[in-house]
C-alpha positions in Angstrom: -47.2 86.0 -138.7 -47.0 82.6 -139.0 -50.0 79.7 -138.3 -49.2 77.2 -136.4 -49.7 73.7 -137.8 -52.3 71.2 -135.7 -50.9 68.5 -137.8 -50.0 65.3 -135.3 -47.5 63.1 -135.7 -48.0 59.0 -136.5 -48.7 56.6 -133.6 -46.9 54.0 -132.7 -49.1 51.6 -134.5 -48.5 53.3 -137.8 -44.8 53.8 -137.1 -44.8 49.4 -136.9 -47.2 49.1 -139.7 -44.8 51.0 -141.9 -42.0 48.2 -141.3 -44.6 45.4 -141.6 -45.6 44.8 -137.9 -49.4 44.9 -136.8 -50.3 45.2 -133.4 -53.1 42.9 -132.0 -56.4 44.5 -132.3 -58.3 44.8 -128.8 -61.6 43.1 -128.5 -64.5 45.2 -127.7 -66.3 44.8 -124.3 -69.7 44.4 -124.2 -71.8 46.2 -121.7 -74.3 44.2 -120.0 -77.4 46.1 -119.2 -78.6 46.9 -116.1 -81.2 44.4 -114.2 -83.7 45.7 -112.0 -84.5 43.3 -109.4 -86.9 42.9 -106.8 -84.3 44.5 -104.0 -82.5 46.7 -106.5 -85.8 49.0 -107.7 -86.1 51.9 -106.3 -89.2 51.8 -103.8 -90.8 54.9 -102.3 -90.5 54.4 -98.7 -94.8 54.3 -99.0 -94.6 51.0 -100.9 -94.8 50.2 -105.0 -97.7 51.6 -106.6 -100.1 49.5 -107.9 -103.1 47.2 -106.7 -102.5 44.5 -104.3 -98.2 45.5 -103.6 -98.6 47.1 -100.4 -98.9 50.6 -100.7 -99.9 52.5 -97.9 -101.2 56.1 -98.0 -100.4 57.3 -94.7 -96.9 56.3 -93.2 -97.8 53.8 -90.3 -96.5 55.5 -86.8 -93.3 53.3 -85.7 -91.5 53.3 -82.3 -88.0 53.7 -81.7 -86.5 50.8 -79.4 -83.1 50.4 -78.8 -81.3 47.4 -77.1 -78.0 45.4 -77.2 -77.6 42.2 -79.1 -78.0 40.2 -75.6 -81.8 41.1 -75.2 -82.5 40.5 -78.6 -80.9 37.2 -79.5 -83.9 35.9 -81.7 -83.6 38.5 -84.3 -79.5 39.6 -84.0 -78.0 37.5 -86.9 -74.5 37.2 -85.6 -75.2 34.7 -82.8 -72.3 32.4 -81.9 -73.2 28.3 -82.0 -72.6 26.4 -79.1 -70.1 23.8 -81.0 -70.6 21.3 -78.6 -72.6 17.8 -79.9 -76.1 17.0 -78.5 -74.9 14.5 -76.1 -75.0 13.5 -72.2 -77.1 15.7 -70.0 -79.1 18.7 -70.7 -78.2 21.1 -68.4 -79.6 24.1 -69.0 -79.6 27.0 -72.1 -76.6 27.9 -73.8 -77.7 32.4 -73.6 -74.6 32.8 -76.1 -76.3 30.7 -78.7 -79.8 30.4 -77.3 -79.9 26.7 -77.6 -79.7 23.9 -75.2 -76.3 23.3 -73.0 -75.3 19.2 -73.1 -72.4 18.0 -70.6 -70.9 14.9 -71.1 -67.1 15.0 -70.5 -66.5 11.2 -71.5 -68.2 12.8 -74.9 -65.6 15.3 -74.8 -62.8 13.5 -74.2 -63.2 10.9 -77.2 -64.2 13.7 -79.7 -60.8 15.3 -81.5 -63.0 18.6 -82.5 -63.4 19.8 -78.3 -60.4 20.5 -76.2 -60.7 18.2 -73.8 -58.3 15.7 -72.7 -59.9 14.3 -69.2 -62.7 13.9 -67.9 -62.1 15.7 -64.7 -64.4 18.4 -63.4 -63.8 21.4 -60.9 -67.0 23.5 -60.0 -66.2 26.9 -58.0 -68.9 29.0 -56.1 -69.8 31.7 -53.7 -72.6 29.6 -51.1 -76.4 29.9 -52.4 -75.1 30.3 -56.2 -76.5 26.4 -57.4 -73.4 24.8 -57.0 -74.4 21.8 -55.5 -77.4 21.9 -57.2 -75.6 21.8 -60.8 -73.6 18.9 -59.8 -76.7 17.0 -58.2 -78.7 17.8 -61.5 -75.6 16.5 -63.7 -75.6 12.9 -61.6 -79.0 12.2 -61.7 -79.5 13.0 -65.4 -76.7 10.8 -66.0 -78.4 7.4 -64.7 -80.3 7.5 -68.1 -76.9 7.2 -69.6 -75.6 4.5 -67.7 -73.4 6.3 -65.0 -73.6 5.8 -61.5 -72.0 8.1 -58.8 -70.0 8.0 -55.5 -70.0 10.5 -53.1 -66.5 10.3 -51.2 -67.1 12.4 -48.3 -70.4 13.9 -47.9 -69.3 16.5 -45.2 -72.8 18.6 -45.1 -75.2 15.6 -45.7 -76.7 17.3 -48.8 -76.9 13.9 -50.9 -79.0 12.3 -48.8 -82.2 13.0 -49.8 -80.9 12.6 -53.6 -80.0 8.7 -52.1 -83.4 8.3 -50.4 -85.0 9.4 -53.5 -83.1 6.7 -55.3 -84.0 4.0 -52.9 -80.7 3.8 -51.1 -79.5 4.5 -47.7 -76.0 6.5 -47.5 -73.8 5.1 -44.8 -72.9 7.0 -41.8 -69.1 7.6 -40.3 -68.8 8.8 -37.1 -68.1 8.0 -33.7 -70.2 5.3 -31.9 -71.6 4.2 -35.2 -71.4 0.8 -36.6 -69.5 1.8 -39.8 -66.1 1.3 -40.4 -63.8 1.9 -43.6 -60.6 0.2 -44.4 -58.3 2.4 -46.0 -56.0 -0.5 -46.6 -58.4 -2.7 -48.1 -57.3 -5.3 -50.5 -60.0 -4.2 -53.1 -61.1 -6.0 -56.1 -57.0 -6.8 -56.4 -57.0 -9.4 -53.3 -60.0 -11.7 -55.1 -58.7 -15.2 -56.2 -55.0 -14.6 -55.1 -54.5 -17.9 -54.4 -55.3 -18.5 -58.4 -53.0 -16.1 -59.5 -49.8 -16.6 -61.7 -46.7 -14.9 -60.5 -46.5 -12.4 -62.7 -50.0 -11.2 -62.0 -49.3 -11.5 -58.3 -46.4 -9.3 -58.7 -48.4 -6.7 -60.9 -51.2 -6.7 -58.5 -48.9 -6.6 -55.3 -46.8 -3.6 -56.4 -50.6 -1.4 -57.3 -51.8 -2.2 -53.8 -48.7 -1.3 -51.7 -48.1 2.0 -54.2 -51.8 2.6 -53.0 -50.8 2.0 -49.5 -47.5 3.8 -49.5 -49.3 7.3 -50.9 -51.7 6.6 -48.4 -50.0 6.5 -45.6 -47.1 9.1 -46.7 -50.6 11.5 -46.5 -51.3 10.8 -42.8 -48.2 10.9 -41.6 -47.7 14.0 -43.2 -50.5 15.3 -41.8 -48.9 15.1 -38.6 -45.9 17.5 -39.9 -43.9 14.0 -39.6 -41.5 13.6 -42.7 -41.9 10.6 -44.7 -38.9 9.5 -46.4 -37.0 6.5 -47.4 -36.3 5.4 -44.1 -39.9 5.3 -43.1 -41.1 4.1 -46.7 -38.9 1.1 -46.2 -40.1 0.2 -42.6 -43.5 0.6 -43.9 -43.6 -1.2 -47.1 -41.7 -4.1 -45.7 -44.2 -3.9 -42.3 -47.2 -4.4 -44.7 -45.5 -7.1 -46.6 -45.0 -9.4 -43.5 -48.5 -8.8 -42.4 -50.5 -9.7 -45.4 -48.2 -12.7 -46.0 -46.5 -11.8 -48.6 -43.1 -11.9 -48.2 -43.4 -15.8 -46.6 -45.6 -16.4 -50.0 -48.8 -16.9 -48.9 -51.3 -18.5 -50.9 -53.8 -16.1 -49.2 -52.7 -13.0 -48.2 -54.6 -11.3 -44.7 -56.1 -7.5 -45.3 -54.2 -5.5 -42.7 -55.6 -2.5 -40.8 -53.4 1.0 -39.8 -53.5 0.1 -35.8 -52.0 -3.7 -36.8 -49.4 -1.7 -38.7 -48.8 0.5 -35.5 -48.1 -2.5 -33.6 -45.9 -4.2 -35.9 -43.9 -0.8 -36.0 -44.3 -0.5 -32.4 -43.2 -3.9 -31.0 -41.1 -5.1 -34.5 -40.4 -8.4 -34.7 -36.8 -9.9 -35.6 -37.9 -10.5 -39.5 -38.8 -6.6 -40.0 -35.6 -5.8 -38.0 -33.6 -7.4 -40.5 -35.7 -6.5 -43.5 -35.0 -3.6 -43.1 -31.7 -3.9 -42.5 -31.2 -2.6 -38.9 -28.4 -4.1 -36.4 -30.9 -5.1 -33.6 -34.2 -3.9 -32.3 -32.9 -0.9 -30.8 -31.7 0.6 -33.9 -35.0 0.3 -35.5 -37.1 1.8 -32.8 -34.4 5.6 -32.7 -34.9 5.3 -36.3 -38.6 4.8 -36.6 -39.9 6.9 -33.4 -41.1 9.8 -35.0 -43.3 7.6 -37.3 -44.7 5.4 -35.0 -45.7 8.1 -33.0 -47.3 9.5 -35.9 -49.7 6.8 -36.6 -49.9 6.3 -32.5 -51.6 9.8 -32.3 -53.7 8.9 -35.7 -55.0 5.6 -34.0 -55.6 7.2 -30.9 -57.1 10.1 -32.0 -59.0 10.9 -35.5 -59.2 7.5 -37.1 -60.5 5.9 -33.8 -63.5 4.5 -34.5 -63.5 5.4 -37.8 -60.6 3.6 -39.8 -59.5 1.3 -37.2 -60.9 -1.9 -38.1 -61.8 -4.1 -41.2 -64.6 -2.6 -43.4 -68.0 -3.4 -42.1 -70.1 -2.0 -44.7 -71.6 -3.9 -48.0 -71.8 -1.7 -50.6 -74.3 -2.4 -53.3 -71.8 -1.2 -56.2 -74.6 -1.7 -58.9 -76.9 1.0 -57.4 -77.2 4.7 -58.7 -75.6 6.1 -56.1 -73.3 5.3 -53.1 -72.5 8.1 -50.4 -70.3 8.2 -47.5 -71.3 11.0 -44.9 -69.1 12.3 -42.6 -71.1 14.9 -41.1 -70.7 13.6 -37.8 -66.7 14.6 -37.7 -67.8 18.2 -38.0 -67.4 19.0 -34.7 -63.9 17.3 -34.4 -62.2 19.9 -37.2 -61.5 20.5 -40.2 -57.9 18.2 -40.0 -60.0 15.2 -38.5 -62.3 15.8 -41.8 -59.4 16.0 -44.2 -57.7 13.0 -42.6 -61.2 11.3 -43.3 -61.5 12.2 -47.0 -57.7 10.9 -47.0 -58.9 7.2 -45.8 -61.8 7.5 -47.8 -59.7 8.6 -50.9 -57.9 5.5 -50.9 -60.8 3.2 -50.1 -62.4 4.5 -53.3 -59.6 4.2 -55.2 -59.1 0.4 -54.3 -62.6 -0.1 -54.9 -62.3 1.2 -58.7 -58.6 -0.2 -59.5 -60.4 -3.1 -61.7 -63.9 -2.2 -62.8 -65.5 -4.0 -65.2 -65.9 -2.4 -69.1 -68.5 -0.2 -69.5 -69.1 0.7 -65.8 -69.1 4.3 -65.6 -68.3 6.1 -62.4 -69.2 9.7 -61.3 -67.3 10.4 -58.4 -67.9 13.9 -56.4 -65.6 15.3 -53.9 -67.2 17.7 -51.4 -65.0 20.2 -49.3 -61.7 19.1 -50.9 -59.9 22.7 -49.6 -60.3 20.5 -46.0 -57.8 17.4 -47.5 -55.4 19.7 -49.3 -54.6 21.7 -46.4 -53.1 18.3 -44.5 -50.0 19.4 -47.1 -48.4 18.3 -50.2 -47.9 14.2 -49.4 -52.3 14.2 -48.6 -52.7 15.6 -51.9 -50.7 13.3 -54.2 -53.4 10.7 -53.3 -56.4 13.3 -55.1 -54.0 14.1 -57.9 -53.0 10.3 -58.6 -56.8 10.1 -58.7 -57.2 12.3 -61.3 -54.1 11.8 -63.9 -55.8 8.5 -64.1 -59.6 9.4 -64.6 -59.3 8.7 -68.0 -57.9 5.2 -67.7 -60.7 4.4 -65.3 -63.4 6.2 -67.2 -64.3 8.4 -64.0 -65.7 11.3 -63.9 -63.9 13.3 -60.8 -65.9 16.3 -59.9 -64.3 18.5 -57.1 -66.4 21.5 -55.4 -64.7 24.2 -53.9 -65.8 27.7 -53.1 -62.8 29.8 -54.7 -59.9 29.0 -56.8 -57.7 30.3 -53.6 -58.8 27.5 -51.6 -56.5 25.4 -53.6 -53.6 27.7 -52.0 -54.4 26.8 -48.7 -52.5 23.9 -48.5 -49.3 25.9 -47.8 -46.9 28.9 -48.1 -46.9 30.4 -51.5 -43.6 28.5 -53.1 -44.1 25.0 -51.3 -44.8 21.8 -52.9 -48.1 21.7 -51.9 -49.5 24.7 -53.4 -47.6 23.6 -56.9 -49.3 20.6 -56.5 -52.7 22.7 -55.8 -52.1 24.3 -58.9 -51.4 21.2 -61.2 -54.8 20.3 -59.8 -56.8 23.0 -61.5 -55.0 22.1 -64.8 -55.8 18.5 -64.5 -59.5 19.4 -64.8 -60.3 20.4 -68.4 -63.6 21.3 -67.5 -64.4 24.5 -65.1 -67.7 25.6 -64.0 -67.5 29.0 -62.2 -70.7 30.3 -60.6 -71.2 33.4 -58.8 -68.4 35.3 -57.0 -68.0 38.4 -55.4 -65.8 41.1 -57.1 -63.1 40.7 -54.9 -62.9 37.3 -56.4 -61.8 38.9 -59.5 -58.2 38.8 -60.0 -58.1 35.2 -58.5 -60.2 34.2 -61.8 -57.2 35.9 -63.8 -54.3 34.8 -62.6 -55.3 31.6 -61.4 -57.6 31.0 -64.5 -56.6 33.5 -67.2 -60.5 35.1 -67.5 -60.5 37.7 -69.7 -61.9 40.8 -68.2 -65.4 40.0 -70.3 -65.5 36.6 -68.4 -64.6 38.3 -65.3 -67.8 40.4 -64.7 -70.0 37.2 -66.0 -68.7 35.4 -62.9 -69.0 38.8 -60.8 -71.5 40.0 -62.3 -74.4 38.0 -64.1 -73.5 34.8 -62.4 -73.8 36.7 -58.5 -77.0 37.6 -59.6 -79.0 34.5 -59.9 -78.9 30.7 -58.8 -77.7 28.3 -61.4 -75.9 31.0 -63.4 -72.2 29.7 -64.4 -69.8 29.8 -66.9 -68.6 26.9 -67.9 -64.9 26.8 -69.5 -64.7 23.7 -71.5 -61.1 23.4 -72.9 -60.4 26.7 -74.0 -64.0 27.5 -75.0 -66.4 29.5 -72.7 -70.3 29.2 -72.2 -72.8 30.9 -70.3 -75.2 28.8 -69.0 -78.3 28.9 -66.8 -78.9 25.6 -65.2 -82.7 24.5 -65.6 -84.4 22.5 -62.7 -87.7 20.6 -63.2 -90.0 20.5 -59.8 -89.0 17.4 -58.5 -85.1 18.1 -58.7 -85.5 21.5 -57.1 -86.9 19.6 -53.8 -84.2 17.0 -54.1 -81.0 19.9 -54.4 -82.5 22.3 -51.8 -80.1 23.1 -49.5 -81.6 25.8 -47.4 -84.1 23.6 -45.5 -82.5 24.8 -42.1 -83.1 28.3 -42.9 -86.4 28.4 -44.6 -88.0 25.4 -42.1 -91.0 26.4 -39.9 -90.5 25.8 -36.3 -93.0 22.9 -34.7 -94.4 25.5 -32.3 -95.6 27.8 -35.2 -97.3 25.3 -37.3 -101.2 24.5 -37.1 -101.4 21.1 -36.1 -104.3 20.8 -38.1 -103.2 22.4 -41.5 -99.2 21.7 -41.2 -98.9 25.5 -42.0 -98.4 28.2 -40.0 -101.1 29.4 -37.3 
């Protein structure tokens, strides 16, 4: 029986050493000793031993509470920062960060870190959820930053208390009243015409006549009459003759819509020749539908309202100006929409040459009525939204729900396409409470996620002043906070809560 040898062979280091090669030595690693700090030492549940070190002889009875991170924003460590600078009007509380929420559309546009390219704001909300109160509070608080407010068409006199509180008397437009507004007004562009050079006169002429054509295209389109190249040529040539621009007058004459209609209905020889018609009969046959549309407006919706020169003197240095259309409510949505279109053109004329630093908040309520007039009537509103950045105007549109924008026509019509573009021209969207049935509209038209939809249809609908603010691609859960004076100025339930006169105590002024 042989014994197995336990001798092992030489390793690689020994073999290389036989041939004169040495492997590098491995440096010894010193292991650091474990340090015990105040947070690494093991401590019993009763605390560390020793005098004054907090040791308890018995465990204190503790209650166990379970809650969500929304209910414990003070102690929850993962709170999202607001991401917006504290500039502009302080609107309320951002519940996602726990801090104050500030609204500054113009400041957001000038800040490259905020994804906002225009200062336009669209506000949606079910009636009674604080939609108008939020807008009024914003306009009131921005007065401290040099902003003035222009309400183009107060259809329900909601802004009258705010105007009176600021010492301004709103202008009331209606049948039988003395106030008149000429939508074909020159505005500041017509001042000092006799001192203008040829180039500046041509520039101003192009701006004025383009604005007038947009207005008249919308008014004629509201009567379901097409406004093509033939109509545009006739209207443009008639306006140039009425103002005296065609004859080179040094002082232009401001036209009115009735004067334009009479010039088309009884065309002079200069108008017929300027439009390149063979004779007067040829001109009348080609413009029959145009003249009928303008005639129905002059004798109908525009009569006594927008058929004469402007009779009101607007103080543009006042903190707020409002034009009330509440007297037109009995005439129907079309009459109100036509009035809003005329006021839109007049307001644009007043702002075409604004002084540097003249910041203005333009509030447009019930815009869906103007949209229902058709695509041509919406183009003037579309132009204002596109030029808001140039004019330094904060355009605010108010509507009940996103689908109001789609009432302009059929799903595939040009009017609906323009209405959808209006949403994209408003980088700031304020979504107050909505019913659950509107959730699909929020997803398809605004691209809201399911969580954001539940905020609008759940949390926001449960209280006034709650809204989901979309600033570019960022979302903020905001609760608007109103002061006591603001609550009185923004109350729209006066008709519902007022006490009838016969039920009041004549001595105390309270219910008997």
